[in-house]
C-alpha positions as CSV (number, residue, x, y, z in Angstrom):
1,X,-44.8,33.7,16.9
2,X,-47.3,32.7,14.3
3,X,-48.7,29.2,14.4
4,X,-46.9,26.7,12.2
5,X,-48.6,25.5,9.1
6,X,-49.3,21.9,8.3
7,X,-46.5,21.9,5.8
8,X,-43.9,23.1,8.3
9,X,-45.1,20.7,10.9
10,X,-44.9,17.8,8.4
11,X,-41.4,18.8,7.2
12,X,-40.1,19.0,10.8
13,X,-41.6,15.6,11.7
14,X,-40.0,14.0,8.6
15,X,-36.6,15.5,9.5
16,X,-36.9,14.3,13.1
17,X,-37.8,10.8,11.8
18,X,-34.8,10.8,9.5
19,X,-32.5,11.9,12.4
20,X,-33.7,9.1,14.6
21,X,-33.4,6.5,11.9
22,X,-29.8,7.7,11.1
23,X,-28.9,7.5,14.8
24,X,-30.4,4.0,15.1
25,X,-28.6,2.9,12.0
26,X,-25.3,4.2,13.3
27,X,-25.8,2.5,16.6
28,X,-26.6,-0.9,15.0
29,X,-23.8,-0.5,12.5
30,X,-21.3,-0.1,15.4
31,X,-22.8,-3.1,17.2
32,X,-22.6,-5.3,14.1
33,X,-19.0,-4.2,13.3
34,X,-17.9,-4.9,16.8
35,X,-19.5,-8.4,16.8
36,X,-17.8,-9.1,13.4
37,X,-14.4,-8.0,14.7
38,X,-14.8,-10.1,17.8
39,X,-15.9,-13.1,15.7
40,X,-12.9,-12.7,13.4
41,X,-10.5,-12.3,16.3
42,X,-11.8,-15.4,18.1
43,X,-11.8,-17.4,14.8
44,X,-8.2,-16.4,14.0
45,X,-7.0,-17.2,17.5
46,X,-8.7,-20.6,17.6
47,X,-7.9,-21.8,14.0
48,X,-4.1,-21.8,13.4
49,X,-4.5,-23.3,9.9
50,X,-6.8,-20.5,8.8
51,X,-4.5,-17.9,10.4
52,X,-1.5,-19.4,8.5
53,X,-3.5,-19.5,5.2
54,X,-4.5,-15.8,5.6
55,X,-0.9,-14.8,6.4
56,X,0.4,-16.7,3.5
57,X,-2.2,-15.3,1.1
58,X,-1.4,-11.8,2.3
59,X,2.4,-12.4,1.8
60,X,1.8,-13.8,-1.7
61,X,-0.3,-10.8,-2.6
62,X,2.3,-8.4,-1.3
63,X,5.0,-10.3,-3.2
64,X,3.0,-10.1,-6.5
65,X,2.4,-6.4,-6.0
66,X,6.1,-5.7,-5.5
67,X,6.9,-7.8,-8.5
68,X,8.7,-10.6,-6.8
69,X,7.9,-14.3,-7.6
70,X,5.5,-16.2,-5.5
71,X,7.0,-19.4,-4.1
72,X,5.7,-22.5,-6.0
73,X,4.6,-24.4,-2.9
74,X,4.3,-23.7,0.7
75,X,4.3,-26.8,2.8
76,X,2.0,-25.6,5.6
77,X,-1.0,-24.8,3.4
78,X,-3.8,-27.2,2.5
79,X,-4.0,-28.2,-1.2
80,X,-7.0,-26.0,-1.9
81,X,-5.1,-22.9,-1.0
82,X,-2.2,-23.9,-3.2
83,X,-4.5,-24.1,-6.2
84,X,-5.7,-20.6,-5.5
85,X,-2.2,-19.2,-5.3
86,X,-1.2,-20.9,-8.6
87,X,-4.3,-19.5,-10.3
88,X,-3.6,-16.1,-8.8
89,X,0.0,-16.1,-10.0
90,X,-1.1,-17.3,-13.5
91,X,-3.6,-14.5,-13.7
92,X,-1.3,-11.6,-12.8
93,X,2.2,-12.1,-14.3
94,X,5.2,-10.4,-12.7
95,X,6.5,-7.3,-14.5
96,X,9.2,-7.8,-17.1
97,X,11.7,-5.8,-15.0
98,X,11.5,-7.9,-11.8
99,X,14.7,-6.5,-10.3
100,X,12.7,-5.1,-7.4
101,X,10.6,-2.2,-6.4
102,X,13.6,0.0,-5.8
103,X,14.4,0.2,-9.5
104,X,10.8,1.2,-10.3
105,X,10.7,4.2,-7.9
106,X,11.2,7.5,-9.6
107,X,12.5,10.4,-7.5
108,X,11.8,13.9,-8.7
109,X,15.0,15.8,-8.3
110,X,16.0,18.9,-10.2
111,X,18.5,18.0,-12.9
112,X,18.2,14.3,-12.3
113,X,17.2,13.6,-15.9
114,X,20.2,15.6,-17.2
115,X,22.9,14.0,-15.1
116,X,24.6,10.8,-16.3
117,X,24.1,7.7,-14.2
118,X,26.8,7.3,-11.5
119,X,28.4,4.3,-13.3
120,X,29.4,6.6,-16.2
121,X,31.4,9.2,-14.2
122,X,35.1,8.8,-14.5
123,X,36.4,9.7,-11.0
124,X,40.1,10.0,-12.2
125,X,39.1,12.6,-14.8
126,X,37.1,14.5,-12.2
127,X,40.0,14.4,-9.7
128,X,42.5,15.6,-12.4
129,X,40.2,18.4,-13.4
130,X,39.8,19.5,-9.8
131,X,43.6,19.4,-9.3
132,X,44.1,21.5,-12.4
133,X,41.5,24.1,-11.3
134,X,43.1,24.4,-7.8
135,X,46.6,24.7,-9.2
136,X,45.5,27.4,-11.6
137,X,44.1,29.5,-8.7
138,X,47.4,29.4,-6.7
139,X,45.9,28.7,-3.3
140,X,47.9,29.3,-0.1
141,X,49.8,32.2,-1.6
142,X,51.9,29.9,-3.7
């Protein structure tokens, strides 16, 4: 095996240094994320007001995303959180069609665009047509 040139040795050393730096960064990243998770868990377990405020904020955000109205006041929140909720609800208005998320979901079914809505189908006319078709075929040997 021929001896390695200075260029090859330098390139290998640089790659090795990058690998060790990346491994060290991954290790410390995991340590820091674990410490942050533990800190957040301990803080949420020891601070019931903060936990309530975060849950209420998450619920208010979810209600706004789904198009429902956010309650005007929540009695268990401090005043500073109420101001934030009111500012947030003023910033993002609810959609004009606030009948719920169910009405906004579109299902891709073949022929769904061509069929009339169920409220427009006259069931008596359908039953009469079915009876006429069956009687014209003379079922049961009659």
